[in-house]
Structures are given as structure tokens and as C-alpha cells.
C-alpha positions as CSV (number, residue, x, y, z in Angstrom):
1,X,116.1,0.7,-46.0
2,X,119.4,1.8,-47.7
3,X,120.3,4.0,-44.6
4,X,123.9,2.9,-44.5
5,X,124.4,3.3,-48.2
6,X,122.6,6.6,-48.2
7,X,124.9,8.0,-45.5
8,X,128.1,6.8,-47.3
9,X,127.2,7.9,-50.8
10,X,125.8,11.2,-49.5
11,X,129.1,12.1,-47.8
12,X,131.2,11.0,-50.9
13,X,129.1,12.9,-53.4
14,X,128.8,16.0,-51.2
15,X,132.6,16.1,-51.3
16,X,132.5,16.3,-55.1
17,X,129.8,18.9,-55.4
18,X,131.7,21.2,-53.0
19,X,134.6,21.6,-55.4
20,X,134.8,24.1,-58.3
21,X,136.7,21.8,-60.6
22,X,137.5,18.1,-60.7
23,X,140.4,16.1,-62.0
24,X,140.4,12.5,-63.2
25,X,142.2,11.6,-60.0
26,X,139.3,13.2,-57.9
27,X,136.7,11.1,-59.8
28,X,138.7,7.9,-59.4
29,X,139.2,8.5,-55.7
30,X,135.5,9.1,-55.2
31,X,134.6,6.0,-57.2
32,X,136.9,3.9,-55.0
33,X,134.8,5.1,-52.1
34,X,131.6,4.4,-53.9
35,X,132.8,0.9,-54.7
36,X,133.7,0.2,-51.1
37,X,130.3,1.6,-50.0
38,X,128.4,-0.6,-52.4
39,X,130.3,-3.7,-51.3
40,X,129.7,-2.9,-47.6
41,X,126.0,-2.7,-48.5
42,X,126.2,-6.3,-49.7
43,X,125.9,-5.6,-53.4
44,X,127.3,-8.4,-55.6
45,X,130.9,-7.8,-56.7
46,X,130.2,-8.2,-60.4
47,X,127.4,-5.6,-60.2
48,X,129.6,-3.2,-58.3
49,X,132.4,-3.6,-60.8
50,X,130.1,-3.0,-63.8
51,X,128.4,0.0,-62.1
52,X,131.7,1.8,-61.3
53,X,133.1,1.1,-64.7
54,X,130.1,2.6,-66.4
55,X,130.2,5.7,-64.1
56,X,133.9,6.2,-64.7
57,X,133.5,5.9,-68.5
58,X,131.0,8.7,-68.5
59,X,132.5,10.8,-65.6
60,X,136.1,11.3,-66.8
61,X,135.2,12.8,-70.2
62,X,136.4,16.3,-71.0
63,X,132.8,17.6,-71.1
64,X,132.2,16.6,-67.5
65,X,135.5,17.7,-66.0
66,X,135.4,21.1,-67.7
67,X,131.7,21.8,-67.2
68,X,130.4,24.6,-64.9
69,X,129.4,22.2,-62.1
70,X,131.3,19.0,-62.6
71,X,130.5,17.6,-59.2
72,X,126.7,17.8,-59.8
73,X,127.2,16.2,-63.3
74,X,129.0,13.3,-61.6
75,X,126.1,13.0,-59.1
76,X,123.6,12.9,-62.0
77,X,125.6,10.1,-63.7
78,X,125.7,8.1,-60.5
79,X,121.9,8.7,-60.1
80,X,121.2,7.6,-63.7
81,X,123.3,4.5,-63.4
82,X,121.6,3.6,-60.1
83,X,118.2,3.8,-61.8
84,X,119.5,1.6,-64.7
85,X,120.9,-0.9,-62.3
86,X,117.6,-1.1,-60.4
87,X,115.7,-1.7,-63.6
88,X,114.9,1.7,-65.3
89,X,111.1,1.9,-65.0
90,X,108.9,0.3,-62.4
91,X,107.0,-2.8,-63.4
92,X,103.8,-3.7,-61.5
93,X,101.9,-7.0,-61.2
94,X,100.6,-7.8,-64.7
95,X,96.9,-8.5,-64.8
96,X,96.5,-8.2,-68.6
97,X,95.2,-11.7,-69.2
98,X,91.8,-13.5,-69.4
99,X,90.2,-13.9,-66.0
100,X,90.9,-15.5,-63.7
101,X,94.5,-14.3,-63.8
102,X,96.7,-16.9,-62.0
103,X,99.5,-15.6,-59.8
104,X,101.9,-18.3,-58.4
105,X,103.9,-17.4,-55.4
106,X,107.2,-19.3,-54.9
107,X,110.2,-19.1,-52.5
108,X,111.9,-20.8,-49.6
109,X,110.2,-21.5,-46.3
110,X,110.2,-18.5,-43.9
111,X,110.6,-15.9,-46.7
112,X,107.0,-14.6,-46.1
113,X,105.1,-16.1,-49.0
114,X,101.8,-16.6,-47.1
115,X,101.8,-13.1,-45.6
116,X,102.8,-11.6,-48.9
117,X,100.1,-13.5,-50.8
118,X,97.5,-11.9,-48.5
119,X,99.1,-8.4,-48.9
120,X,99.0,-8.7,-52.7
121,X,95.4,-9.9,-52.5
122,X,94.5,-6.9,-50.2
123,X,96.3,-4.5,-52.5
124,X,94.4,-5.8,-55.6
125,X,91.1,-5.7,-53.8
126,X,91.4,-2.2,-52.3
127,X,93.3,-0.5,-55.1
128,X,92.4,-2.4,-58.3
129,X,88.9,-3.3,-57.1
130,X,89.5,-6.9,-58.2
131,X,87.7,-10.0,-56.8
132,X,90.5,-12.2,-55.5
133,X,90.6,-15.9,-54.4
134,X,93.6,-17.2,-52.4
135,X,94.5,-20.9,-52.2
136,X,97.2,-22.5,-50.0
137,X,99.1,-25.3,-51.7
138,X,101.3,-26.0,-48.7
139,X,100.3,-29.4,-47.4
140,X,103.5,-30.0,-45.5
141,X,103.9,-27.1,-43.0
142,X,101.5,-27.5,-40.1
143,X,98.5,-25.1,-40.2
144,X,99.8,-23.3,-43.4
145,X,96.4,-23.6,-45.0
146,X,94.7,-22.4,-41.9
147,X,97.1,-19.4,-41.7
148,X,96.1,-18.2,-45.1
149,X,92.4,-18.8,-44.3
150,X,92.7,-16.6,-41.2
151,X,94.5,-13.9,-43.1
152,X,91.8,-13.9,-45.8
153,X,89.1,-13.6,-43.1
154,X,90.9,-10.6,-41.5
155,X,91.1,-8.8,-44.9
156,X,87.7,-10.0,-46.1
157,X,89.2,-11.9,-49.0
158,X,87.9,-15.3,-50.3
159,X,90.0,-18.4,-49.7
160,X,89.7,-21.9,-51.2
161,X,87.9,-24.3,-48.8
162,X,90.4,-26.8,-47.3
163,X,90.0,-30.4,-48.2
164,X,92.5,-32.7,-46.5
165,X,94.4,-35.3,-48.4
166,X,94.6,-33.4,-51.7
167,X,98.0,-33.0,-53.5
168,X,99.3,-29.4,-54.3
169,X,98.7,-29.9,-58.0
170,X,95.1,-31.0,-57.4
171,X,94.5,-28.0,-55.1
172,X,95.9,-25.7,-57.8
173,X,93.6,-27.1,-60.4
174,X,90.6,-26.9,-58.0
175,X,91.5,-23.3,-57.2
176,X,91.5,-22.2,-60.8
177,X,88.2,-24.0,-61.5
178,X,86.6,-22.4,-58.3
179,X,87.9,-18.9,-59.4
180,X,86.4,-19.4,-62.8
181,X,83.0,-20.5,-61.5
182,X,83.0,-17.9,-58.7
183,X,83.6,-15.0,-61.1
184,X,87.0,-14.1,-59.5
185,X,89.4,-11.8,-61.4
186,X,92.5,-13.1,-59.8
187,X,93.6,-16.4,-58.1
188,X,96.7,-16.4,-55.9
189,X,98.4,-19.8,-55.4
190,X,100.6,-19.8,-52.2
191,X,103.0,-22.8,-52.8
192,X,105.0,-24.7,-50.3
193,X,108.6,-23.9,-49.5
194,X,111.7,-25.7,-48.2
195,X,114.5,-24.6,-45.9
196,X,116.7,-25.0,-49.0
197,X,116.5,-25.6,-52.7
198,X,116.1,-29.3,-53.6
199,X,115.0,-31.4,-56.5
200,X,111.6,-32.5,-55.1
201,X,110.7,-28.8,-54.5
202,X,111.5,-27.9,-58.1
203,X,109.6,-30.8,-59.5
204,X,106.6,-29.9,-57.5
205,X,106.8,-26.2,-58.7
206,X,107.0,-27.4,-62.3
207,X,104.0,-29.7,-61.9
208,X,101.9,-26.8,-60.3
209,X,103.0,-24.5,-63.1
210,X,101.9,-27.1,-65.7
211,X,98.5,-27.7,-64.1
212,X,97.6,-24.0,-63.3
213,X,99.3,-22.2,-66.2
214,X,100.1,-19.0,-64.2
215,X,100.3,-15.6,-65.8
216,X,102.7,-14.3,-63.1
217,X,105.3,-16.4,-61.1
218,X,106.5,-14.2,-58.3
219,X,109.5,-15.2,-56.2
220,X,109.3,-14.0,-52.6
221,X,112.7,-13.5,-51.1
222,X,113.8,-12.2,-47.7
223,X,116.0,-9.1,-48.3
224,X,118.0,-9.9,-45.1
225,X,119.5,-13.0,-46.7
226,X,121.7,-10.7,-48.9
227,X,123.5,-12.4,-51.7
228,X,121.9,-15.8,-51.0
229,X,118.7,-14.2,-52.2
230,X,120.4,-13.5,-55.6
231,X,121.5,-17.1,-55.9
232,X,117.9,-18.2,-54.9
233,X,116.4,-16.1,-57.7
234,X,118.8,-17.4,-60.3
235,X,118.0,-21.1,-59.3
236,X,114.2,-20.6,-59.4
237,X,114.4,-18.7,-62.7
238,X,116.4,-21.5,-64.3
239,X,114.0,-24.2,-63.2
240,X,110.6,-22.6,-63.1
241,X,110.9,-19.3,-64.9
242,X,109.9,-16.4,-62.6
243,X,108.3,-13.2,-64.0
244,X,109.2,-11.0,-61.1
245,X,110.5,-10.6,-57.5
246,X,109.0,-9.5,-54.2
247,X,111.4,-8.5,-51.5
248,X,110.2,-8.8,-47.9
249,X,111.5,-7.1,-44.7
250,X,113.0,-4.2,-46.6
251,X,112.2,-2.1,-43.5
252,X,114.7,-4.1,-41.5
253,X,117.5,-4.0,-44.0
254,X,119.7,-0.9,-43.6
255,X,122.0,-2.1,-46.4
256,X,119.7,-3.0,-49.3
257,X,122.3,-4.8,-51.3
258,X,119.9,-7.6,-52.3
259,X,117.6,-5.1,-54.0
260,X,120.5,-3.5,-55.9
261,X,121.9,-6.9,-57.0
262,X,118.9,-9.0,-57.9
263,X,117.6,-7.0,-60.8
264,X,121.1,-6.7,-62.3
265,X,121.9,-10.4,-61.9
266,X,118.6,-12.0,-62.8
267,X,117.2,-9.5,-65.3
268,X,113.9,-9.9,-63.6
269,X,112.1,-6.8,-62.3
270,X,111.5,-6.3,-58.6
271,X,107.7,-5.6,-58.6
272,X,106.9,-5.2,-54.9
273,X,108.7,-4.7,-51.6
274,X,107.4,-5.4,-48.1
275,X,108.0,-2.5,-45.7
276,X,106.2,-3.7,-42.6
277,X,103.9,-6.3,-41.0
278,X,100.6,-4.6,-41.7
279,X,98.5,-5.6,-44.7
280,X,98.9,-2.2,-46.2
281,X,102.7,-2.1,-45.9
282,X,103.5,-3.4,-49.4
283,X,104.8,-0.9,-51.9
284,X,105.5,-1.0,-55.6
285,X,109.2,-0.8,-56.5
286,X,110.0,2.3,-58.4
287,X,113.7,2.4,-59.4
288,X,113.8,6.2,-59.9
289,X,112.3,6.8,-56.4
290,X,114.6,4.3,-54.8
291,X,117.6,6.0,-56.5
292,X,116.4,9.4,-55.3
293,X,116.2,8.1,-51.7
294,X,119.6,6.5,-51.8
295,X,121.2,9.8,-53.0
296,X,119.3,11.9,-50.4
297,X,117.1,13.6,-53.1
298,X,113.9,12.7,-51.3
299,X,110.8,11.1,-52.7
300,X,108.0,13.6,-52.9
301,X,105.8,11.3,-55.1
302,X,105.8,8.5,-52.6
303,X,105.2,11.0,-49.7
304,X,102.1,12.4,-51.5
305,X,100.9,8.8,-52.2
306,X,101.3,7.8,-48.6
307,X,99.5,11.0,-47.5
308,X,96.6,10.2,-49.9
309,X,96.3,6.7,-48.4
310,X,96.4,7.8,-44.8
311,X,94.6,11.1,-44.6
312,X,90.9,11.0,-44.3
313,X,89.7,13.6,-46.9
314,X,86.4,14.5,-45.0
315,X,88.3,14.8,-41.7
316,X,90.9,16.9,-43.4
317,X,88.3,19.3,-44.8
318,X,86.6,19.7,-41.4
319,X,90.0,20.3,-39.8
320,X,90.9,22.9,-42.4
321,X,87.6,24.7,-41.9
322,X,88.2,24.7,-38.1
323,X,91.7,26.0,-38.5
324,X,90.5,28.8,-40.8
325,X,88.4,30.1,-37.9
326,X,91.5,30.1,-35.6
327,X,90.3,27.1,-33.6
328,X,92.8,24.4,-32.6
329,X,92.4,22.4,-29.4
330,X,94.3,19.5,-28.0
331,X,92.1,16.9,-29.7
332,X,93.1,18.5,-33.0
333,X,96.8,18.3,-32.0
334,X,96.3,14.6,-31.1
335,X,94.8,14.0,-34.6
336,X,97.8,15.7,-36.2
337,X,100.2,13.5,-34.3
338,X,98.3,10.3,-35.2
339,X,98.4,11.4,-38.9
340,X,102.2,11.8,-38.6
341,X,102.5,8.3,-37.1
342,X,100.4,6.8,-39.9
343,X,102.7,8.3,-42.5
344,X,105.8,6.7,-40.9
345,X,106.6,9.3,-38.2
346,X,108.9,12.2,-38.4
347,X,111.9,10.1,-39.5
348,X,109.9,8.4,-42.3
349,X,108.7,11.8,-43.6
350,X,112.1,13.4,-43.4
351,X,113.6,10.6,-45.3
352,X,111.3,11.5,-48.3
353,X,111.9,15.2,-48.1
354,X,114.6,16.4,-50.5
355,X,117.8,17.3,-48.7
356,X,116.3,16.4,-45.3
357,X,117.6,12.8,-44.8
358,X,120.6,14.1,-42.9
359,X,118.4,15.7,-40.3
360,X,117.5,12.4,-38.7
361,X,120.6,12.3,-36.5
362,X,120.1,15.9,-35.4
363,X,116.5,15.2,-34.6
364,X,117.5,12.2,-32.5
365,X,120.2,14.2,-30.7
366,X,117.5,16.8,-29.8
367,X,115.3,14.1,-28.4
368,X,112.8,14.4,-31.2
369,X,112.0,10.8,-32.2
370,X,108.7,9.0,-32.9
371,X,108.3,7.8,-29.4
372,X,107.7,11.4,-28.5
373,X,104.5,11.3,-30.4
374,X,103.2,8.4,-28.4
375,X,104.0,10.1,-25.1
376,X,102.3,13.3,-26.2
377,X,99.2,11.4,-27.3
378,X,99.2,9.6,-23.9
379,X,99.2,13.0,-22.1
380,X,96.3,14.3,-24.2
381,X,94.3,11.1,-23.6
382,X,94.8,11.4,-19.8
383,X,92.9,14.8,-19.9
384,X,89.2,15.2,-19.6
385,X,87.1,16.4,-22.5
386,X,86.9,19.9,-21.0
387,X,90.6,20.1,-20.5
388,X,91.3,19.1,-24.1
389,X,88.9,21.7,-25.3
390,X,90.2,24.4,-23.0
391,X,93.9,24.0,-22.0
392,X,93.8,27.1,-19.8
393,X,92.1,24.9,-17.2
394,X,95.3,23.0,-16.6
395,X,96.7,24.2,-13.3
396,X,99.1,22.5,-11.0
397,X,96.7,19.9,-9.5
398,X,95.3,18.9,-12.8
399,X,98.8,18.5,-14.3
400,X,99.8,16.3,-11.4
401,X,96.8,14.0,-12.1
402,X,97.6,13.9,-15.9
403,X,101.2,13.2,-15.3
404,X,100.3,10.2,-13.1
405,X,97.8,8.9,-15.6
406,X,100.2,9.2,-18.6
407,X,103.4,8.1,-16.9
408,X,105.1,11.4,-17.6
409,X,105.9,14.5,-15.5
410,X,104.8,18.2,-15.3
411,X,107.7,19.3,-17.5
412,X,106.5,17.0,-20.4
413,X,103.0,18.4,-20.0
414,X,104.3,22.0,-20.1
415,X,106.3,21.3,-23.3
416,X,103.2,19.9,-24.9
417,X,101.1,22.9,-23.9
418,X,103.8,25.2,-25.2
419,X,103.8,23.4,-28.6
420,X,100.0,23.6,-28.7
421,X,100.1,27.4,-28.0
422,X,102.6,28.0,-30.7
423,X,100.6,26.0,-33.2
424,X,97.3,27.6,-32.2
425,X,98.9,31.0,-32.6
426,X,100.2,30.0,-36.0
427,X,96.7,28.8,-37.0
428,X,95.1,32.1,-35.9
429,X,97.6,34.1,-37.9
430,X,97.1,31.8,-40.9
431,X,93.4,32.0,-40.7
432,X,93.3,35.7,-41.4
433,X,90.9,37.3,-43.9
434,X,91.9,39.0,-47.1
435,X,92.5,37.2,-50.3
436,X,91.8,33.8,-48.8
437,X,93.9,34.4,-45.7
438,X,97.5,33.6,-44.9
439,X,96.6,30.0,-44.2
440,X,95.5,29.4,-47.8
441,X,98.7,31.1,-49.1
442,X,101.0,29.0,-47.0
443,X,99.1,25.8,-47.7
444,X,99.4,26.5,-51.4
445,X,103.2,27.1,-51.1
446,X,104.1,23.6,-52.3
447,X,101.7,23.8,-55.1
448,X,103.3,27.0,-56.3
449,X,106.8,25.6,-56.2
450,X,105.9,22.4,-58.0
451,X,103.4,24.0,-60.4
452,X,100.4,22.2,-58.9
453,X,97.2,24.3,-58.5
454,X,95.5,21.5,-56.5
455,X,97.8,21.2,-53.5
456,X,96.6,23.1,-50.5
457,X,94.3,21.6,-47.6
458,X,95.0,20.5,-44.2
459,X,98.5,21.4,-43.2
460,X,99.7,21.5,-46.8
461,X,98.5,18.0,-47.7
462,X,94.8,18.6,-48.8
463,X,92.7,16.5,-51.1
464,X,95.3,14.3,-52.8
465,X,92.9,11.8,-54.3
466,X,92.8,13.6,-57.6
467,X,96.6,14.1,-58.0
468,X,98.2,11.9,-60.7
469,X,101.4,10.3,-59.3
470,X,102.8,10.2,-62.8
471,X,102.4,14.0,-63.0
472,X,104.2,14.4,-59.7
473,X,107.0,12.1,-60.9
474,X,107.4,14.2,-64.1
475,X,107.6,17.3,-62.0
476,X,110.2,15.8,-59.7
477,X,112.3,14.9,-62.8
478,X,112.1,18.5,-63.9
479,X,113.2,19.6,-60.4
480,X,116.2,17.2,-60.6
481,X,117.1,18.6,-64.0
482,X,117.2,22.1,-62.5
483,X,119.4,20.9,-59.7
484,X,116.7,20.9,-57.0
485,X,116.9,18.3,-54.3
486,X,120.4,17.1,-55.3
487,X,123.3,17.2,-52.8
488,X,124.4,20.8,-52.9
489,X,121.5,21.9,-55.0
490,X,118.8,22.5,-52.4
491,X,115.1,22.9,-53.0
492,X,113.0,26.0,-52.5
493,X,111.2,26.0,-49.2
494,X,108.1,23.9,-49.0
495,X,105.6,26.4,-47.8
496,X,102.8,23.9,-47.5
497,X,104.2,22.3,-44.4
498,X,104.4,18.7,-43.3
499,X,101.2,16.6,-43.7
500,X,99.1,17.0,-40.6
501,X,99.3,20.7,-40.2
502,X,102.8,21.3,-38.9
503,X,104.1,24.7,-40.2
504,X,106.1,24.7,-43.4
505,X,109.8,23.7,-43.7
506,X,110.5,26.7,-46.0
507,X,110.7,30.0,-44.1
508,X,108.7,28.9,-41.1
509,X,110.1,26.7,-38.4
510,X,108.6,23.7,-36.7
511,X,107.3,24.9,-33.4
512,X,109.7,23.0,-31.1
513,X,108.1,19.6,-30.8
514,X,109.0,18.3,-27.4
515,X,109.9,21.7,-26.1
516,X,113.7,22.2,-26.5
517,X,114.0,21.6,-30.2
518,X,114.4,25.0,-31.8
519,X,112.8,24.1,-35.2
520,X,114.1,22.7,-38.4
521,X,115.6,25.3,-40.7
522,X,114.1,25.9,-44.2
523,X,115.5,23.9,-47.0
524,X,118.4,25.7,-48.8
525,X,117.4,27.9,-51.7
526,X,118.9,27.3,-55.1
527,X,121.6,29.9,-55.8
């Protein structure tokens, strides 16, 4: 998501921050490149023109050009205007209404309405502890109602029983009545779509709205359709009156222009974005966090939230206790690698670390990609229990058997064992006594840098369940104000390490995952 735009804007703004003074011509030249980058990212022309005009108006003033760090001031202006273009503050799904709250899903056929309906229901059930009823109003597409029923069964969410022959408006009325009688908090109406906008579709949507009186009308749009998604949103809003947008397949769109345009053109907030096929892969849309990602400032808040969702607290505590005793076998290493995979792999984590987005290409060139984790887990799974507990048993004949079982070779096994030895040695060193041991100190490094006393558990991401994301967001804003995480600003080394126990990025180096990779350098210190 936004990878192309991130690369382009990063190089443009880095050119500004590297200069001691800026002229009006320098700013104008940079803004021409910004304009070209936004257009290539498929952002609407009117939105681009308005954005660059606002930035120019603020960036060419005497206060900016004569300030101590004019380049960073321009970066801040671009950052603030990006946030404004994306909507300012994040807006979630509004449930402040008398139960059952009716959510009506609209959009074209193939945009992902049915899957998104199930994802929203799953999110409200697991996070908000709401009792949700789903109902399919799509009587035209074959097996549409059965698809929603199966998704509900998979996620353990109630669905309205199917009665053949009923019209969409009758189903909507029956769903609201059933939700009221069944004590449901929320009812989600998955409406039918078309391959294009037509009059019968709009009439049907209006009739359903009149019968069900929805509190939220969410338009589901495929982000890959680019500017057509903007026109779609405008048409639905004029005829039906949408309250928010849900963009699907954001993980497959390297440009992201639809997201940047839709809020500015329609004035309607983007409430949720789909970032994968799994039920859990639906995220709230936070303009500030998205702007941070686009400008390479990282997104620590989302990273911590993702860690909190994917890390098992009890398992993490047991692992931390084991590491404190200097014990770290190959089963533990496999658990660490699986944790990394759950959190989006090395690339996903690096994209959220301030100043680290540019490391992806270097990692790929070094052969360090997420497929490596899968190969290493396959090697470990091909070992016996005794071999995983005691890697010293692995002599030539055993390695030959493991290589055949995992589809690798002896060199790959040796690299894995080398990585394990380095990490085990690190754990022993960190598990020392005296004032809580070095392990505790390193794990608390991130907490010290960000002013959080509670951060410190397994591999630098301990019990995150009690951390308030709003507190983290406020701390990240303070860091940005101090110039941390901005292009050219740097961020003090994160001593806590990557989630899953990999040694910290600040000071310590990663222990050469895959063998030949020499370790990522610490994040640059603020001068």
C-alpha cells in the first residue's frame, strides 16, 4: 500500500532536508515532483492541484525559507496537508444508536461486499463484544446468500435464515425484526450489486434504506479501480447518502490514489480498509498513521496494536522466563519466526519502523525475504524432538536427512544453526543477574525512549494488552515534533528489539538471518 508514492516522496523530501537553506525556486521544483508523484499514484487532478497549492502557500513564506531547518519544515507542511487531505482524524463505525444498529453495505458487484460484511461482523464481535446478525439481500447472484451463511458459520456469527422468493426489501425488514427479537446489538445488511451503476440498482437501494432505516450506510469500493472508485462514491452518495467508505484490496494497490482522492472528493470518511483475505485483516483508517507511512516516518502505534493482537500473552511470558534462564532451543526459534509471519513478516514490520522503509530493497538484495522464514520453519519441522532441543546432535548424516525432508541443503541448515547459536548466546548474555539482568534492560529500551514504563516482555514486545493506543499516538506526535522519525531526523535506537525476540535495532544488530546478511544497522541518532 502506497509503496510507489512512499519511494517517490521519500527521495524528493530527502533532497530538501539535506540542504542548509532553501530558495523559492527549490520549493517550487520539489513541488513539481510531488505533483507528478501524486498523479502517477492515481490521485485525482483536482485533489493534487489543491494539495500542492496549499503546500506552496505555506512553504514559500519568509519564516520557512529562513528557518534553521527549512527542509524539515517543508516536510512537516507536506505531512500536515496529507493528514488533512485524508480526513484529519480517524472515524470508526458509529454504533451510537438504539439496538439493533442497522449497517447497510452498498457497492458494485465484485467489490467485496459480502466478505467485508463478514469481516466487520467478526471485528465487532471480537473487539466490541457485540452480538451481530448478518443478512444477505442479494437475490440475484447465485449462491450469494449461501456464501454469507458459510462465512457466518466459519466466524461463529448469526445469519438470517434463507427463505426463497422474498424480495430484498422484505428480507431487510425481516432481518431488523429478527435482530430485535433475538437481542442482537447490530444487524448488517449485505445488499446486491451490479457490474455498473444503473437506475434499478439505485431504486432498490433507496427502498431498502426506507424499510430498514440504517444508522450507517457503508460504500465498499475496490481500491484497484482507481479514479472510478471516486466516481462510484459520488454517485452512491448523491442517490442514497452514504455515511462512510470501506476500501478493499489495499494490500494489492502500490499506488493508493483512490484512498487519497475519495475523502477529498466526497467529503465522506474512509472508515475501514481491507488489507488481506483473512477475517482479521480489516483495519481502521487513521489519516495520521497513513500519512506517516507514506512519508517513511513509520507507524509504531499500528505495529504495537498488531503485536497485541498476534502475540499470545501467556506464551510470551513463558518464553521470557525461559530466555531469562539462558534457554533457547530450535522450537523457541520456530515460535519466534511464526510470530514474525503473523505480524506481516520482516517487510511489514520494517515498513512500520521509523526510517526503516528504505531497508526493504537492501533486505531483498541480501536474500532476506519472508520466504526465508518458511524455509527455516520447514527445516526445524524436519528435525526430531531431541534434535530441536539439542542442536549439537546435528552431525552430517542427520543434516542430510533433514535437508531431504525440508527440500533444502546442508548450507541452509548450517545458516539456521548459526543464527540460532547467535541468538542463544545473546539470550544468555541478556539473562544475566544483577539489577534485573541485561535482558530486562534491553527489553525496556523502547519504553525508555518513548516514556512508557510498561513496555518490556518477550523480545521487546511484552504484555501490550494494557497499553492505550491513544497514548502511543500522542507520544508519536511528540516524537515527530522533536524531529524523530522524519526523513533526515532519525529516531533513537529501539533497544527493545523486534517483536518475537530478535535483538534490538538500536546498537545491537540482527544476527544475520539467513546467514550472509550482516545485520541491520541501528536507526540514526538525532544530532
